[in-house]
N, C-alpha and C positions, 0 to 999 in steps of 0.2 A: 831454204836458201841463201846463205849467209849474203849479210846486209851493212852499211854502215847510216847510222843515225845519228840527231841531236837530239838534246834536250833541256830546257831551261831547268835549271838549278835553282832550288830556295833563295842564294842568295844572290840572284841573274845572271851567273857565270853559267855560259852554251857548256854543254857535256857531249864530248864525240866518243858515240861507242860501236864496237863489231858488236852484231847481233849474228854468231855464230849458229844455231839451230831454233826452231820451236814446235816444243810437242806437248800435246795435252794442254795448252796452255801456259805452259813453263819454259824460260825464255836460257839460255845462255849469251851470258853477253859480259866482254873485256870493254870495262873502263880504258878508254888510250887516255883521258884527260879533262883538262876544262879551261874553255878560253874567257878570257876577259875582253878581247876585241877582234876586231876582223882579222890584223895578224897573226894572230895565235889560232886562230878558226883553221882559215886556209893549213896551217899548219897541220894540226892537231889532223886534218882531213887526210893531206898527205901523208904524213904518218897512216892514219886509219889503212887506208888504201893500199899499203905498202905492204902492211900487216896482213890485208884482208889476203890479198895477191899471194903471200908467201913463197914469192919466186916466180910464179908465174904467169907467161906472155898472156896479154891479151887479145883478142884474134880481133882483127882490124875490120868494121862494116862499113867504114867508110861513114860514120855519123857523130862521128866526135865533135864535126862544125868547128874546127879551131881548138878545141880544148885539149887540155892533158892526157896520156892515156889512164887512164882507170879515172878519171874526175865523170863519166854519165852519171846523170842525176836519176835518182829514180822517183819518176813523173807521179805513181800511183802505182798500188798494187790490189790483187782483186780474189776472191774467194768462193767464185760463183758457185761452186760445187758443193764447198761447205754450206755455205749460207743457204742454198737451194734444200736442203735434205733439211737445214736443222727448222725453216719454213714453212715446210712440207711435215714435221715431224710436230712443230707447234698447231697444225689446222689442224693434223689428226686427232689430236688428243682434246680440240673443240675448244680450245682458247682463244682463238681466234673469230668464233661466234661470241662466245660467253663479253667478251672484250670489243665485243663490237667494233672490230677492224683498229681498236687501239694499236697504232705504229711505232706510238713512242711507248710503250709498257712491253710489245715485242720487240722491238729492239733493244730496250736495255737488261729486257731476259738473255737474249740472247746471245750479248754481246758480253757478259758476265761467266755465260756457259763458254765459249769461247778462250775467253782469261776473264778469272775470278778478279774483277779489282774494283776500284769505289765504281761511282755513280760519274762523278765528272770525268774519272779516265775510261769512261765506257765511249765516250765520242772518239779518242784514239784508238779504239777497238775496232770500232766500227769503220773508219777510215781505213784500218790497213784491210778492212776485209771489200771496200769498195763501196758501201753503204756510205749516204747523206745521213748526218745524226742531224737531231731539231738540237737546239739551241739550249744548257743549262737551264737558262730561268725558264726556259716550255719544260721541260723537265720536274724544274722544282714547283710549280705552279699544278703539275700534276698529282705531284706525289701522296698528298690528302686526299686525293679517292684511291689511289691504291692504296692505303693507310684504312678505308674505312670496312668493317668485319663484312659487309656486302658481298666486295670484292672478292675478296678473299674466299667467302664460303663462296663463292661463283666459280671459282677456280677448283674449289674440293670437289664441288660438285661434277664439274665436267671430269676429271680425271675416277671417279668415282664411277661415274657412269663407263667410260673408255675400258675401266676396268670391271666393268660388270662387277662389282659394290652394290650387296643390300647394307642396312644398315647395320657399322660395323665401328668398333672405336679403334685409333690409331695411333701408337706409340710411337714418337719420334726421336730417334737420339740425337742432339746435338754434335757430334761429334769433332765440330771442330775448336769447341770450346774445354776437350779435354787436357786435363794438366795431371801429367806425371812426376809427380814428390821423393824426393830421397827422406829416406831418415829424418835430416833436420832443413823438410823443406826449400831444399836446392835444387831448381826446377832444370828439366834434363831434357832435350830431343830427343836426344839417342838412347832408344831401349834396348840398345846389345851394352853399353857401360853400364847398365842398370840394375844390380845385383838384388837390389829391395827398393822396392814402388808400389806405390798405390795411383789409383785412378781414380780422380773425381770426375763424374759429367754429367750435364744437364740433361733433364730426363722432360721433355714437357709432354702431354696428352692433347689430342685433338681426337674431333668426331669429326667424322664424314658421312654425310644424311647418302 
């Protein structure tokens, strides 16, 4: 569902955007403009509402309570089925058990599955899902625990047990750091326009007991 959102920019302005679609964690966003005061913000929101409507009239449900057409606020959003499905998969894999029900870790993991983003921005994703996010200060306090080898080993052991793996060696390819370079080391993201390129991949090895 398309909707209008406002985002604070680094300069302190308020950006008004139309989110047209959300698919596999990737959004199609149209930037309407940036406001520096309430008057500009109201004007940009009105322009975004017109852009969103695209000539379509709004069905009057009698809920406007004196507001102008197209200005009904989105008070909340929920992705109940998606969240329930992810929580079930998390539990089936045994992660809930080995982390002793640590909901801070679970919420961070699942939020970044829904939308790959930063730790601090995961709170926004959870809010859009309809889940109350813990404070960023609490998350930072728990990060040293998540970085301990014993924490990672318990998760790896749970995964291996679910997959019925015996003693094995796993080779993990970090495809997020693949670099495609042309002959003169010019980085290019579109492989279709690169007749000559090479790939530098980071490869790391991990053992699962």
